[in-house]
VOBA-978196 format. One record per residue: residue in three letters; x, y negated, z of N, C-alpha, C in turn. Coordinates in nm, 2 decimals. Last residue first. Example, Ala and Ser with C-alpha at 12.3 -4.5 7.8 and 13.67 -1.06 7.14 Angstrom:
{"ser"; {1.28; 0.22; 0.71}; {1.37; 0.11; 0.71}; {1.29; 0.00; 0.79}}
{"ala"; {1.32; 0.57; 0.78}; {1.23; 0.45; 0.78}; {1.32; 0.33; 0.78}}
***
This chain:
{"unk"; {0.94; -3.28; 2.41}; {0.91; -3.23; 2.55}; {0.88; -3.08; 2.55}}
{"unk"; {1.19; -3.41; 2.22}; {1.07; -3.32; 2.22}; {1.06; -3.25; 2.36}}
{"unk"; {1.39; -3.58; 2.30}; {1.30; -3.62; 2.19}; {1.18; -3.53; 2.19}}
{"unk"; {1.52; -3.69; 2.62}; {1.48; -3.58; 2.53}; {1.38; -3.63; 2.42}}
{"unk"; {1.81; -3.87; 2.69}; {1.66; -3.88; 2.67}; {1.62; -3.77; 2.58}}
{"unk"; {2.06; -3.77; 2.71}; {2.01; -3.85; 2.82}; {1.86; -3.87; 2.81}}
{"unk"; {2.18; -3.61; 2.51}; {2.07; -3.55; 2.59}; {2.03; -3.64; 2.71}}
{"unk"; {2.36; -3.71; 2.34}; {2.42; -3.67; 2.47}; {2.31; -3.61; 2.56}}
{"unk"; {2.20; -3.77; 2.13}; {2.30; -3.67; 2.11}; {2.36; -3.62; 2.24}}
{"unk"; {2.05; -3.98; 2.26}; {1.98; -3.85; 2.22}; {2.08; -3.74; 2.19}}
{"unk"; {2.22; -4.18; 2.30}; {2.13; -4.14; 2.41}; {2.07; -4.00; 2.38}}
{"unk"; {2.34; -4.22; 2.06}; {2.42; -4.16; 2.16}; {2.33; -4.11; 2.28}}
{"unk"; {2.17; -4.38; 1.91}; {2.16; -4.24; 1.88}; {2.24; -4.16; 1.99}}
{"unk"; {2.25; -4.64; 1.99}; {2.12; -4.59; 2.03}; {2.11; -4.43; 2.01}}
{"unk"; {2.50; -4.65; 1.88}; {2.49; -4.65; 2.02}; {2.36; -4.60; 2.07}}
{"unk"; {2.43; -4.64; 1.60}; {2.52; -4.54; 1.66}; {2.51; -4.53; 1.81}}
{"unk"; {2.27; -4.86; 1.56}; {2.22; -4.73; 1.54}; {2.30; -4.62; 1.61}}
{"unk"; {2.46; -5.06; 1.60}; {2.34; -5.05; 1.69}; {2.28; -4.91; 1.68}}
{"unk"; {2.64; -5.01; 1.39}; {2.69; -5.00; 1.53}; {2.57; -4.99; 1.63}}
{"unk"; {2.48; -5.07; 1.17}; {2.53; -4.94; 1.19}; {2.58; -4.91; 1.33}}
{"unk"; {2.44; -5.35; 1.22}; {2.32; -5.26; 1.22}; {2.37; -5.11; 1.24}}
{"unk"; {2.70; -5.44; 1.20}; {2.63; -5.46; 1.32}; {2.51; -5.36; 1.33}}
{"unk"; {2.78; -5.39; 0.93}; {2.85; -5.32; 1.04}; {2.76; -5.33; 1.17}}
{"unk"; {2.68; -5.37; 0.65}; {2.61; -5.42; 0.77}; {2.66; -5.35; 0.89}}
{"unk"; {2.87; -5.30; 0.45}; {2.76; -5.39; 0.42}; {2.69; -5.45; 0.54}}
{"unk"; {3.04; -5.12; 0.58}; {3.10; -5.25; 0.53}; {2.98; -5.35; 0.50}}
{"unk"; {2.87; -4.92; 0.65}; {2.95; -4.98; 0.76}; {3.01; -5.11; 0.71}}
{"unk"; {2.77; -4.84; 0.41}; {2.68; -4.92; 0.49}; {2.76; -4.98; 0.61}}
{"unk"; {3.01; -4.87; 0.14}; {2.97; -4.80; 0.27}; {2.87; -4.89; 0.35}}
{"unk"; {3.11; -5.01; -0.06}; {2.97; -4.97; -0.08}; {2.92; -4.90; 0.05}}
{"unk"; {3.38; -5.04; 0.00}; {3.29; -5.16; 0.00}; {3.14; -5.13; -0.01}}
{"unk"; {3.51; -4.80; 0.22}; {3.46; -4.83; 0.09}; {3.37; -4.95; 0.10}}
{"unk"; {3.57; -4.72; 0.47}; {3.64; -4.84; 0.43}; {3.59; -4.89; 0.29}}
{"unk"; {3.43; -4.49; 0.50}; {3.38; -4.60; 0.58}; {3.44; -4.73; 0.53}}
{"unk"; {3.44; -4.23; 0.38}; {3.46; -4.35; 0.30}; {3.41; -4.48; 0.37}}
{"unk"; {3.23; -4.08; 0.62}; {3.32; -4.07; 0.50}; {3.32; -4.20; 0.43}}
{"unk"; {3.22; -4.11; 0.96}; {3.17; -4.17; 0.84}; {3.27; -4.16; 0.72}}
{"unk"; {3.35; -4.00; 1.18}; {3.22; -3.94; 1.13}; {3.17; -3.99; 1.00}}
{"unk"; {3.59; -4.13; 1.24}; {3.58; -3.99; 1.25}; {3.46; -3.93; 1.18}}
{"unk"; {3.54; -4.40; 1.20}; {3.65; -4.34; 1.12}; {3.64; -4.19; 1.13}}
{"unk"; {3.33; -4.44; 1.39}; {3.31; -4.47; 1.24}; {3.41; -4.39; 1.16}}
{"unk"; {3.46; -4.39; 1.63}; {3.34; -4.31; 1.59}; {3.32; -4.32; 1.43}}
{"unk"; {3.64; -4.60; 1.63}; {3.69; -4.46; 1.63}; {3.58; -4.37; 1.59}}
{"unk"; {3.47; -4.82; 1.63}; {3.56; -4.80; 1.51}; {3.61; -4.66; 1.51}}
{"unk"; {3.35; -4.79; 1.88}; {3.27; -4.78; 1.76}; {3.35; -4.76; 1.64}}
{"unk"; {3.58; -4.83; 2.04}; {3.51; -4.70; 2.05}; {3.42; -4.68; 1.92}}
{"unk"; {3.65; -5.09; 1.98}; {3.74; -4.99; 1.95}; {3.67; -4.85; 1.95}}
{"unk"; {3.43; -5.23; 2.08}; {3.45; -5.23; 1.93}; {3.55; -5.12; 1.90}}
{"unk"; {3.27; -5.02; 2.33}; {3.36; -5.13; 2.29}; {3.37; -5.12; 2.14}}
{"unk"; {2.93; -4.96; 2.43}; {3.05; -4.92; 2.35}; {3.14; -5.04; 2.32}}
{"unk"; {2.70; -4.86; 2.67}; {2.78; -4.97; 2.61}; {2.91; -4.92; 2.55}}
{"unk"; {2.38; -4.81; 2.78}; {2.49; -4.74; 2.71}; {2.57; -4.86; 2.64}}
{"unk"; {2.16; -4.78; 3.05}; {2.25; -4.86; 2.97}; {2.35; -4.77; 2.90}}
{"unk"; {1.82; -4.76; 3.15}; {1.95; -4.69; 3.13}; {2.03; -4.77; 3.03}}
{"unk"; {1.58; -4.87; 3.39}; {1.66; -4.90; 3.27}; {1.79; -4.82; 3.27}}
{"unk"; {1.25; -4.81; 3.50}; {1.40; -4.79; 3.52}; {1.46; -4.81; 3.38}}
{"unk"; {0.98; -4.80; 3.45}; {1.05; -4.93; 3.45}; {1.20; -4.92; 3.47}}
{"unk"; {0.87; -4.55; 3.40}; {0.86; -4.61; 3.54}; {0.92; -4.74; 3.56}}
{"unk"; {0.95; -4.50; 3.13}; {0.81; -4.53; 3.17}; {0.79; -4.59; 3.31}}
{"unk"; {1.26; -4.68; 3.06}; {1.18; -4.56; 3.09}; {1.04; -4.59; 3.14}}
{"unk"; {1.43; -4.83; 2.82}; {1.34; -4.86; 2.93}; {1.25; -4.74; 2.95}}
{"unk"; {1.76; -4.85; 2.74}; {1.65; -4.77; 2.73}; {1.56; -4.80; 2.85}}
{"unk"; {1.98; -5.06; 2.55}; {1.90; -5.04; 2.68}; {1.78; -4.95; 2.65}}
{"unk"; {2.31; -5.07; 2.43}; {2.17; -5.03; 2.41}; {2.10; -5.01; 2.54}}
{"unk"; {2.57; -5.28; 2.31}; {2.50; -5.20; 2.41}; {2.36; -5.18; 2.38}}
{"unk"; {2.89; -5.34; 2.18}; {2.75; -5.32; 2.15}; {2.69; -5.24; 2.26}}
{"unk"; {3.16; -5.58; 2.18}; {3.09; -5.46; 2.23}; {2.95; -5.46; 2.18}}
{"unk"; {3.26; -5.77; 2.00}; {3.35; -5.71; 2.09}; {3.29; -5.58; 2.16}}
{"unk"; {3.24; -5.90; 1.68}; {3.17; -5.83; 1.78}; {3.27; -5.76; 1.87}}
{"unk"; {3.37; -6.23; 1.59}; {3.38; -6.08; 1.60}; {3.29; -6.02; 1.71}}
{"unk"; {3.14; -6.49; 1.47}; {3.25; -6.44; 1.56}; {3.25; -6.29; 1.57}}
{"unk"; {2.92; -6.57; 1.34}; {3.04; -6.54; 1.25}; {3.16; -6.48; 1.34}}
{"unk"; {2.74; -6.63; 1.52}; {2.71; -6.51; 1.44}; {2.83; -6.48; 1.35}}
{"unk"; {2.84; -6.88; 1.64}; {2.84; -6.75; 1.71}; {2.83; -6.63; 1.62}}
{"unk"; {2.85; -7.13; 1.54}; {2.92; -7.03; 1.46}; {2.92; -6.90; 1.53}}
{"unk"; {2.71; -7.29; 1.73}; {2.65; -7.26; 1.60}; {2.72; -7.15; 1.52}}
{"unk"; {2.70; -7.16; 2.06}; {2.78; -7.22; 1.96}; {2.72; -7.19; 1.82}}
{"unk"; {2.59; -7.04; 2.27}; {2.50; -7.12; 2.19}; {2.57; -7.20; 2.08}}
{"unk"; {2.65; -6.69; 2.34}; {2.70; -6.83; 2.32}; {2.60; -6.91; 2.24}}
{"unk"; {2.43; -6.49; 2.54}; {2.49; -6.52; 2.41}; {2.54; -6.67; 2.41}}
{"unk"; {2.47; -6.34; 2.83}; {2.42; -6.47; 2.78}; {2.49; -6.50; 2.65}}
{"unk"; {2.39; -6.05; 3.00}; {2.45; -6.10; 2.88}; {2.39; -6.23; 2.84}}
{"unk"; {2.45; -5.79; 3.22}; {2.40; -5.93; 3.21}; {2.47; -6.00; 3.09}}
{"unk"; {2.36; -5.47; 3.29}; {2.43; -5.56; 3.19}; {2.37; -5.69; 3.20}}
{"unk"; {2.40; -5.22; 3.54}; {2.33; -5.33; 3.48}; {2.42; -5.40; 3.38}}
{"unk"; {2.38; -4.98; 3.80}; {2.42; -5.01; 3.66}; {2.34; -5.12; 3.60}}
{"unk"; {2.43; -4.91; 4.08}; {2.35; -5.02; 4.04}; {2.39; -5.07; 3.90}}
{"unk"; {2.61; -4.70; 4.08}; {2.48; -4.68; 4.14}; {2.38; -4.79; 4.10}}
{"unk"; {2.80; -4.77; 3.78}; {2.78; -4.70; 3.91}; {2.64; -4.70; 3.95}}
{"unk"; {2.88; -5.09; 3.63}; {2.86; -4.95; 3.63}; {2.85; -4.89; 3.77}}
{"unk"; {2.81; -5.38; 3.47}; {2.83; -5.32; 3.60}; {2.79; -5.18; 3.60}}
{"unk"; {2.93; -5.61; 3.26}; {2.87; -5.47; 3.26}; {2.91; -5.41; 3.39}}
{"unk"; {2.86; -5.93; 3.15}; {2.91; -5.85; 3.26}; {2.84; -5.71; 3.26}}
{"unk"; {2.92; -6.23; 2.95}; {2.85; -6.10; 2.98}; {2.93; -6.02; 3.09}}
{"unk"; {2.90; -6.49; 2.73}; {2.92; -6.46; 2.87}; {2.84; -6.32; 2.90}}
{"unk"; {3.06; -6.51; 2.41}; {2.95; -6.48; 2.50}; {2.99; -6.46; 2.64}}
{"unk"; {3.31; -6.52; 2.29}; {3.25; -6.65; 2.34}; {3.13; -6.63; 2.42}}
{"unk"; {3.26; -6.26; 2.07}; {3.36; -6.34; 2.13}; {3.29; -6.48; 2.17}}
{"unk"; {2.95; -6.09; 2.13}; {3.05; -6.15; 2.04}; {3.14; -6.23; 2.12}}
{"unk"; {2.75; -5.80; 2.16}; {2.83; -5.90; 2.24}; {2.94; -5.95; 2.14}}
{"unk"; {2.44; -5.71; 2.04}; {2.58; -5.72; 2.02}; {2.64; -5.83; 2.11}}
{"unk"; {2.19; -5.46; 2.14}; {2.24; -5.60; 2.13}; {2.39; -5.60; 2.11}}
{"unk"; {1.89; -5.26; 2.11}; {2.04; -5.28; 2.11}; {2.07; -5.42; 2.09}}
{"unk"; {1.63; -5.09; 2.28}; {1.68; -5.19; 2.19}; {1.83; -5.20; 2.21}}
{"unk"; {1.33; -4.92; 2.36}; {1.47; -4.91; 2.35}; {1.51; -5.02; 2.25}}
{"unk"; {1.06; -4.80; 2.58}; {1.12; -4.89; 2.48}; {1.27; -4.87; 2.47}}
{"unk"; {0.98; -4.57; 2.71}; {0.88; -4.68; 2.69}; {0.93; -4.77; 2.58}}
{"unk"; {1.01; -4.22; 2.71}; {1.07; -4.35; 2.68}; {0.96; -4.45; 2.66}}
{"unk"; {0.88; -3.98; 2.75}; {1.01; -4.00; 2.82}; {1.08; -4.14; 2.79}}
{"unk"; {0.65; -3.92; 2.61}; {0.64; -3.99; 2.74}; {0.77; -4.01; 2.82}}
{"unk"; {0.65; -3.82; 2.36}; {0.65; -3.72; 2.47}; {0.65; -3.79; 2.61}}
{"unk"; {0.66; -4.06; 2.21}; {0.54; -3.97; 2.20}; {0.53; -3.88; 2.32}}
{"unk"; {0.91; -4.16; 2.27}; {0.79; -4.24; 2.31}; {0.67; -4.15; 2.31}}
{"unk"; {1.06; -3.96; 2.14}; {1.07; -3.98; 2.28}; {0.96; -4.06; 2.34}}
{"unk"; {0.98; -4.00; 1.88}; {0.94; -3.87; 1.95}; {0.96; -3.89; 2.10}}
{"unk"; {1.08; -4.26; 1.82}; {0.94; -4.23; 1.81}; {0.90; -4.10; 1.89}}
{"unk"; {1.36; -4.22; 1.86}; {1.28; -4.31; 1.95}; {1.13; -4.28; 1.94}}
{"unk"; {1.41; -4.04; 1.65}; {1.43; -4.00; 1.79}; {1.36; -4.09; 1.89}}
{"unk"; {1.34; -4.20; 1.43}; {1.26; -4.08; 1.46}; {1.28; -4.03; 1.60}}
{"unk"; {1.54; -4.39; 1.45}; {1.40; -4.43; 1.46}; {1.31; -4.31; 1.49}}
{"unk"; {1.76; -4.25; 1.40}; {1.75; -4.31; 1.54}; {1.60; -4.35; 1.56}}
{"unk"; {1.66; -3.94; 1.23}; {1.72; -4.08; 1.24}; {1.70; -4.13; 1.38}}
{"unk"; {1.73; -3.60; 1.26}; {1.64; -3.71; 1.30}; {1.72; -3.84; 1.28}}
{"unk"; {1.80; -3.36; 1.01}; {1.85; -3.45; 1.12}; {1.75; -3.56; 1.14}}
{"unk"; {1.85; -3.04; 0.87}; {1.76; -3.14; 0.91}; {1.82; -3.23; 1.02}}
{"unk"; {2.05; -2.93; 0.59}; {2.01; -2.93; 0.74}; {1.92; -3.05; 0.76}}
{"unk"; {2.13; -2.70; 0.34}; {2.07; -2.82; 0.38}; {2.04; -2.82; 0.52}}
{"unk"; {2.40; -2.57; 0.14}; {2.31; -2.56; 0.25}; {2.25; -2.69; 0.28}}
{"unk"; {2.59; -2.63; -0.05}; {2.49; -2.53; -0.09}; {2.39; -2.51; 0.02}}
{"unk"; {2.75; -2.83; 0.07}; {2.80; -2.69; 0.05}; {2.70; -2.59; 0.02}}
{"unk"; {2.48; -3.00; 0.19}; {2.62; -2.99; 0.19}; {2.67; -2.85; 0.17}}
{"unk"; {2.21; -3.23; 0.24}; {2.26; -3.11; 0.17}; {2.42; -3.12; 0.17}}
{"unk"; {2.00; -3.32; 0.48}; {2.14; -3.34; 0.45}; {2.19; -3.22; 0.38}}
{"unk"; {1.71; -3.50; 0.52}; {1.76; -3.37; 0.48}; {1.90; -3.39; 0.42}}
{"unk"; {1.61; -3.70; 0.80}; {1.68; -3.68; 0.68}; {1.70; -3.53; 0.65}}
{"unk"; {1.35; -3.91; 0.94}; {1.44; -3.80; 0.94}; {1.51; -3.78; 0.81}}
{"unk"; {1.24; -4.17; 0.93}; {1.23; -4.09; 1.06}; {1.33; -3.97; 1.06}}
{"unk"; {1.23; -4.27; 0.68}; {1.29; -4.35; 0.79}; {1.31; -4.27; 0.92}}
{"unk"; {1.09; -4.08; 0.54}; {1.22; -4.12; 0.50}; {1.30; -4.20; 0.60}}
{"unk"; {0.84; -4.08; 0.67}; {0.93; -3.97; 0.69}; {1.07; -4.00; 0.65}}
{"unk"; {0.64; -4.26; 0.61}; {0.75; -4.30; 0.70}; {0.85; -4.20; 0.73}}
{"unk"; {0.46; -4.03; 0.51}; {0.43; -4.16; 0.56}; {0.54; -4.20; 0.66}}
{"unk"; {0.52; -3.78; 0.43}; {0.47; -3.86; 0.33}; {0.44; -4.01; 0.38}}
{"unk"; {0.59; -3.63; 0.66}; {0.69; -3.66; 0.56}; {0.65; -3.75; 0.45}}
{"unk"; {0.51; -3.71; 0.98}; {0.45; -3.70; 0.85}; {0.55; -3.73; 0.74}}
{"unk"; {0.64; -3.52; 1.24}; {0.65; -3.64; 1.17}; {0.60; -3.62; 1.03}}
{"unk"; {0.66; -3.29; 1.39}; {0.52; -3.33; 1.35}; {0.53; -3.46; 1.28}}
{"unk"; {0.88; -3.15; 1.48}; {0.87; -3.29; 1.52}; {0.73; -3.34; 1.49}}
{"unk"; {0.85; -2.90; 1.35}; {0.85; -2.91; 1.50}; {0.83; -3.05; 1.55}}
{"unk"; {0.90; -2.96; 1.09}; {0.76; -2.93; 1.13}; {0.75; -2.94; 1.29}}
{"unk"; {1.17; -2.97; 1.07}; {1.09; -3.10; 1.05}; {0.95; -3.08; 1.11}}
{"unk"; {1.23; -2.71; 1.11}; {1.29; -2.80; 1.20}; {1.21; -2.93; 1.19}}
{"unk"; {1.11; -2.61; 0.88}; {1.06; -2.57; 1.01}; {1.11; -2.66; 1.12}}
{"unk"; {1.28; -2.72; 0.68}; {1.13; -2.75; 0.69}; {1.07; -2.72; 0.82}}
{"unk"; {1.52; -2.60; 0.74}; {1.51; -2.74; 0.76}; {1.36; -2.79; 0.76}}
{"unk"; {1.45; -2.33; 0.68}; {1.48; -2.37; 0.81}; {1.47; -2.52; 0.84}}
{"unk"; {1.41; -2.36; 0.40}; {1.30; -2.32; 0.48}; {1.32; -2.36; 0.63}}
{"unk"; {1.67; -2.43; 0.32}; {1.56; -2.53; 0.30}; {1.44; -2.49; 0.39}}
{"unk"; {1.81; -2.20; 0.39}; {1.84; -2.33; 0.46}; {1.73; -2.43; 0.44}}
{"unk"; {1.69; -2.02; 0.21}; {1.68; -1.99; 0.36}; {1.71; -2.12; 0.43}}
{"unk"; {1.76; -2.12; -0.04}; {1.62; -2.12; 0.00}; {1.61; -2.10; 0.15}}
{"unk"; {2.04; -2.34; -0.07}; {1.98; -2.20; -0.05}; {1.84; -2.21; 0.00}}
{"unk"; {1.99; -2.63; -0.29}; {2.05; -2.55; -0.18}; {1.98; -2.42; -0.16}}
{"unk"; {1.86; -2.76; -0.48}; {1.97; -2.68; -0.53}; {2.03; -2.60; -0.41}}
{"unk"; {1.68; -2.92; -0.34}; {1.63; -2.80; -0.40}; {1.74; -2.71; -0.46}}
{"unk"; {1.84; -3.14; -0.28}; {1.80; -3.05; -0.17}; {1.76; -2.91; -0.23}}
{"unk"; {1.86; -3.26; -0.52}; {1.99; -3.22; -0.46}; {1.96; -3.12; -0.34}}
{"unk"; {1.60; -3.33; -0.58}; {1.66; -3.22; -0.66}; {1.79; -3.17; -0.59}}
{"unk"; {1.36; -3.45; -0.42}; {1.50; -3.43; -0.38}; {1.56; -3.31; -0.46}}
{"unk"; {1.10; -3.45; -0.48}; {1.17; -3.57; -0.51}; {1.32; -3.56; -0.47}}
{"unk"; {1.01; -3.21; -0.38}; {1.02; -3.23; -0.53}; {1.09; -3.35; -0.57}}
{"unk"; {1.02; -3.27; -0.11}; {1.12; -3.18; -0.16}; {1.13; -3.19; -0.31}}
{"unk"; {0.79; -3.44; -0.09}; {0.93; -3.49; -0.05}; {1.04; -3.40; -0.11}}
{"unk"; {0.59; -3.27; -0.16}; {0.62; -3.39; -0.24}; {0.75; -3.44; -0.21}}
{"unk"; {0.60; -3.09; 0.05}; {0.63; -3.04; -0.09}; {0.66; -3.16; -0.18}}
{"unk"; {0.53; -3.25; 0.26}; {0.66; -3.20; 0.26}; {0.70; -3.15; 0.12}}
{"unk"; {0.26; -3.31; 0.19}; {0.36; -3.42; 0.20}; {0.50; -3.37; 0.19}}
{"unk"; {0.15; -3.06; 0.22}; {0.15; -3.13; 0.09}; {0.25; -3.24; 0.08}}
{"unk"; {0.20; -3.02; 0.49}; {0.26; -2.93; 0.39}; {0.26; -3.00; 0.25}}
{"unk"; {0.02; -3.21; 0.60}; {0.17; -3.22; 0.62}; {0.25; -3.14; 0.52}}
{"unk"; {-0.23; -3.13; 0.51}; {-0.17; -3.25; 0.46}; {-0.02; -3.26; 0.48}}
{"unk"; {-0.24; -2.88; 0.65}; {-0.25; -2.88; 0.50}; {-0.19; -3.01; 0.45}}
{"unk"; {-0.22; -2.96; 0.92}; {-0.12; -2.88; 0.86}; {-0.12; -2.88; 0.71}}
{"unk"; {-0.25; -3.24; 1.09}; {-0.32; -3.17; 0.98}; {-0.22; -3.09; 0.90}}
{"unk"; {-0.17; -3.25; 1.43}; {-0.12; -3.27; 1.29}; {-0.20; -3.19; 1.20}}
{"unk"; {-0.22; -3.18; 1.69}; {-0.28; -3.30; 1.64}; {-0.25; -3.33; 1.49}}
{"unk"; {-0.05; -2.97; 1.75}; {-0.19; -2.94; 1.72}; {-0.27; -3.06; 1.66}}
{"unk"; {0.26; -2.98; 1.58}; {0.18; -3.02; 1.69}; {0.03; -3.00; 1.65}}
{"unk"; {0.39; -2.69; 1.40}; {0.34; -2.82; 1.40}; {0.25; -2.86; 1.52}}
{"unk"; {0.43; -2.41; 1.45}; {0.53; -2.51; 1.48}; {0.48; -2.65; 1.49}}
{"unk"; {0.20; -2.30; 1.36}; {0.24; -2.27; 1.49}; {0.34; -2.38; 1.54}}
{"unk"; {0.20; -2.37; 1.09}; {0.09; -2.42; 1.17}; {0.12; -2.40; 1.32}}
{"unk"; {0.42; -2.22; 1.01}; {0.43; -2.36; 1.01}; {0.32; -2.42; 1.10}}
{"unk"; {0.32; -1.96; 1.03}; {0.42; -2.00; 1.12}; {0.44; -2.15; 1.13}}
{"unk"; {0.12; -1.97; 0.83}; {0.08; -1.94; 0.97}; {0.19; -1.99; 1.06}}
{"unk"; {0.28; -2.02; 0.59}; {0.17; -2.11; 0.64}; {0.14; -2.09; 0.79}}
{"unk"; {0.46; -1.86; 0.47}; {0.51; -1.94; 0.58}; {0.40; -2.03; 0.65}}
{"unk"; {0.30; -1.74; 0.27}; {0.36; -1.66; 0.37}; {0.42; -1.73; 0.49}}
{"unk"; {0.17; -2.01; 0.16}; {0.12; -1.88; 0.18}; {0.19; -1.81; 0.30}}
{"unk"; {0.29; -2.26; 0.12}; {0.14; -2.25; 0.13}; {0.08; -2.11; 0.16}}
{"unk"; {0.55; -2.20; 0.10}; {0.51; -2.28; 0.21}; {0.36; -2.28; 0.23}}
{"unk"; {0.55; -2.05; -0.13}; {0.59; -1.98; -0.01}; {0.54; -2.06; 0.11}}
{"unk"; {0.49; -2.23; -0.33}; {0.40; -2.12; -0.30}; {0.42; -2.06; -0.17}}
{"unk"; {0.72; -2.39; -0.31}; {0.59; -2.45; -0.29}; {0.49; -2.34; -0.25}}
{"unk"; {0.91; -2.21; -0.39}; {0.91; -2.26; -0.26}; {0.78; -2.32; -0.22}}
{"unk"; {0.83; -2.17; -0.66}; {0.84; -2.05; -0.57}; {0.84; -2.10; -0.42}}
{"unk"; {0.87; -2.42; -0.76}; {0.73; -2.36; -0.76}; {0.73; -2.25; -0.66}}
{"unk"; {1.15; -2.44; -0.74}; {1.06; -2.53; -0.67}; {0.92; -2.48; -0.66}}
{"unk"; {1.25; -2.24; -0.90}; {1.26; -2.22; -0.76}; {1.17; -2.32; -0.68}}
{"unk"; {1.01; -2.17; -1.17}; {1.12; -2.25; -1.11}; {1.13; -2.22; -0.96}}
{"unk"; {0.81; -1.99; -1.25}; {0.91; -2.03; -1.35}; {1.03; -2.11; -1.28}}
{"unk"; {0.71; -1.69; -1.08}; {0.70; -1.83; -1.10}; {0.82; -1.88; -1.19}}
{"unk"; {0.76; -1.43; -1.01}; {0.70; -1.45; -1.14}; {0.69; -1.60; -1.17}}
{"unk"; {0.85; -1.43; -0.75}; {0.94; -1.39; -0.85}; {0.89; -1.42; -0.99}}
{"unk"; {0.61; -1.50; -0.63}; {0.72; -1.59; -0.63}; {0.82; -1.56; -0.74}}
{"unk"; {0.47; -1.26; -0.66}; {0.42; -1.38; -0.73}; {0.53; -1.48; -0.74}}
{"unk"; {0.62; -1.10; -0.49}; {0.61; -1.07; -0.63}; {0.57; -1.19; -0.71}}
{"unk"; {0.58; -1.23; -0.24}; {0.71; -1.22; -0.30}; {0.71; -1.19; -0.45}}
{"unk"; {0.30; -1.18; -0.21}; {0.35; -1.31; -0.23}; {0.49; -1.32; -0.29}}
{"unk"; {0.31; -0.90; -0.18}; {0.24; -0.96; -0.29}; {0.29; -1.10; -0.32}}
{"unk"; {0.45; -0.89; 0.06}; {0.51; -0.83; -0.06}; {0.45; -0.88; -0.18}}
{"unk"; {0.26; -1.01; 0.23}; {0.39; -1.07; 0.21}; {0.46; -1.02; 0.09}}
{"unk"; {0.05; -0.83; 0.21}; {0.03; -0.96; 0.17}; {0.17; -1.03; 0.14}}
{"unk"; {0.17; -0.50; 0.10}; {0.13; -0.60; 0.20}; {0.11; -0.73; 0.14}}
{"unk"; {0.05; -0.22; -0.08}; {0.13; -0.35; -0.09}; {0.08; -0.45; 0.01}}
{"unk"; {0.08; 0.12; 0.00}; {0.00; 0.00; 0.00}; {0.09; -0.12; 0.00}}
***
């Protein structure tokens, strides 16, 4: 007797492109598992349609192994983020060496942390030469920062970047990186950071803010999924 899964596999083999095969698989043999992974408040049919549309728009992803694509889709499903509405800003599919992986953006991490009740707000600020500021660590951790009122402040070098996480109870957590630490991170993790087309060259401040914010989540200080 031929099982439903075996029948689906046979139909997949008869389709003309890998994209069509994957689309069929998401709508059939992976459907029940995807519905389990997706939060109950998410319309699974609409989410899958959005994911299929996203994948069709990414030929570089579709060239990766089917197993890694399916795993990336399941990782995305667990977040419940709508791939057709803001998904491009909330998460990424990163193809490399024939495999693709899923990664949350800093906006996605913040959104999920707010959704699960572990975060009320989060923001980042730059400290520039000429600013008055003090970073107090230990039991009474705090940052006091008064930006310079000089007209040329925005052209002065950034010396530090800090991010503040506001928890539901009002408590604040602080993360502060020196320019040297940010540069070290950039040189280690960003390919071609010195290239003029690199986002680090186009908007260093924005990239630095993202990096410090993401450190809350990569270090596990704030959970994204409860």
